[in-house]
N, C-alpha and C positions, 0 to 999 in steps of 0.2 A: 786640614788635611783631606784630600779626597780619598775616598774609598777604593781600596783595591782586593778583591777577592777571588778565589778559586776555590771550589768544593766547600767544604763547611769552613775554611779558615777566611776569615775577614780581617783586613788591616785598618778598618775604621774605628775601630776602638782603640783607645791609648791605654787603657788598663793592662791589656794583656803584652803590648809591646812595652810599656813601664816596667812591667813585672820582669819580662826577659831580660831587658836591660840592666836592672839593679841585681839580679841574679847572676848575670855575667860579671859584673863586677866583684861580687862575692867571691865567686870561683876564680876569677882572676888573683885576689887577693890571698888565697890559701896558702899556707907554708907548710913545708914538711914537718908531719907530727900532726898536724891539726886535721880533725874531720868536720864533716858537714852535718848538718840536720836541715829538715824543711817544716817551717811552722808558718803557719797562715801563707801559703805558696810561695815564701821567701826563705832562700837560704840563711842561715845562721852558722859561724864558724864555732866550733867547739876547740878551745884550745886545749893544747897538750898537758895535762895535769894529772895528780893521782886520782881525781873523781871522774875524769873523762869515760871510763869504761863503765863505772855504774851509772851516771848520765845516760850514756847510750843505751844500756840496757832498760833503765828504768822507762826511758821515752819511747823505747821499742826501735830505736834507730840500728841499722846495721849497714854494712859496705853494700849489698846487692841492691837496699831498698835507696840508698843514696845513689847508687850507679845510675838506677833506673830514672831518679829525678834529675841527675846530670845530664842523661841523654835527652830527656824530653825537654829541657831546658835547651842544649845545643841544638835540638832538631827543629825546635820552635824558632830559633833565630836563624838557622840556615833556612828554613821554610820562608818567613819573612824577609830575609835579604835577597832569596831567589825569585818572591812574588814582584819585589821592587824593581829587580834587575831584568826581569820579563816583559814588565810595564812600558807599554809605549808612552813616550814623552812624560817623564816623572817631572814633579815641580820642583822648584829650587828647594824647597822644605824636603821633599823626600829625598831628593840628591845627598842634602846633609845628613839626612837620619841615615841612607846606606852608608855614608863615610864613617857616620858615628859606630853603626852595629858592626861594621868590618874591624874597626879599631878596639872596639869591646871584645869581639871574636879573637881577635891576634892576643890581647891579653890574656884571654881564657887558658892560652896555651902552657903559659908559665905554672898556673895553678894546676892546671891536669898533670904537668910534668911533677910538681910536688907530691901530688897525690900518689904518682906512680912511685916514688920515693918513699913515701908513707907505707905502702902495701908492697914493699920490696918483694917480699917472699911469696906473693900471690899471681902467678903467671896469667891465671884467666882474667884478674882485675888489669894486670898491664896490657893483654891484649884488647881487652874493651876498651881502654882510656886510647889504646894506638889508634883504634878505628875512628873513634871521635876526633882525634889529634888530625887524622887524614882528611876527616870529613870538613873540618874546619878550615884546613889549609887548602882544599879544592875550592870551597866557596869563596875564601878570602883573596886567592891568587887569580880568580877569576877575572880576566882583561877585556878589555874591547866592548864592554857591555854597558859599563856605567858612564852617563855623559859627563863630560868635562866641567869643570866649576865654572859659573858665570861669574863676571868681575863684580855684579851686584851682590852676589853671595859672599865674595871676601870680604866687602865692606861691612857687611851685617854680620859675619862671623866676628871679625874684630871689635865691632862696637857692642856686640852683646855677651854678657857673662854666661859660664856655663853653671846652671843651676841644677841642684840636687834636692829631691824631697826633703823637706825638713828634718822628718823622721830619721832621715841616714846622715844627716851632716854631724860631722866629729865636733865635739865641744871642746878639741884640746887646741891651745893656741900656737903650737909650732907646725909648721908647713908638713901636708901629708906627705909619705914615702911614696905614694904610688897614685896615679889618677884613680883609681879603685877606692884608696883609703879615705878620701874626701868625703865618700857618701854613706860610711856607716862607720860605726866603731865596734870593738870588741869588749864585751862585759864577761870577764871569767867567771863571775859568780852567778851569772844568769841560769837558772833552770827553769824549764817549761814543762 
């Protein structure tokens, strides 16, 4: 992939963009009552159970720290997408990546709505999540700037499977309930 950069943000490295995609998948999968924690630059879901509050306190997690982490991931994703959208003559690989990133951002909307339900009594959290949802909607709905898909891209996409990092692949034999769930699994007993 060729390098696209502006200011201090560069798209030549895949580690950062991979981490953004993984975190968007986890954000999309969060359900009402669950909370997030950030470990090693990756979100993990804390299921709603009797030990959740203690684990969050013990690990130093709180909603405002999590909100800051969520904002950073969403802002990184928006910035990456806008760089590609503003880049002259994106390659077929870059066009596919733009479509993938848009789809992941669309998926995050459901997870953020679930977080709004989780924090139903916190109006400030609601307002912050609404701003993020509006930001996502603005970049996802931006039309006319993405080049059309080329016929060669269609045949490539149909013949190549979607791969997830092995670390996040689910070990369950049942089909995933959502696209995001195929790249990670919840571990209710995990404490870090």
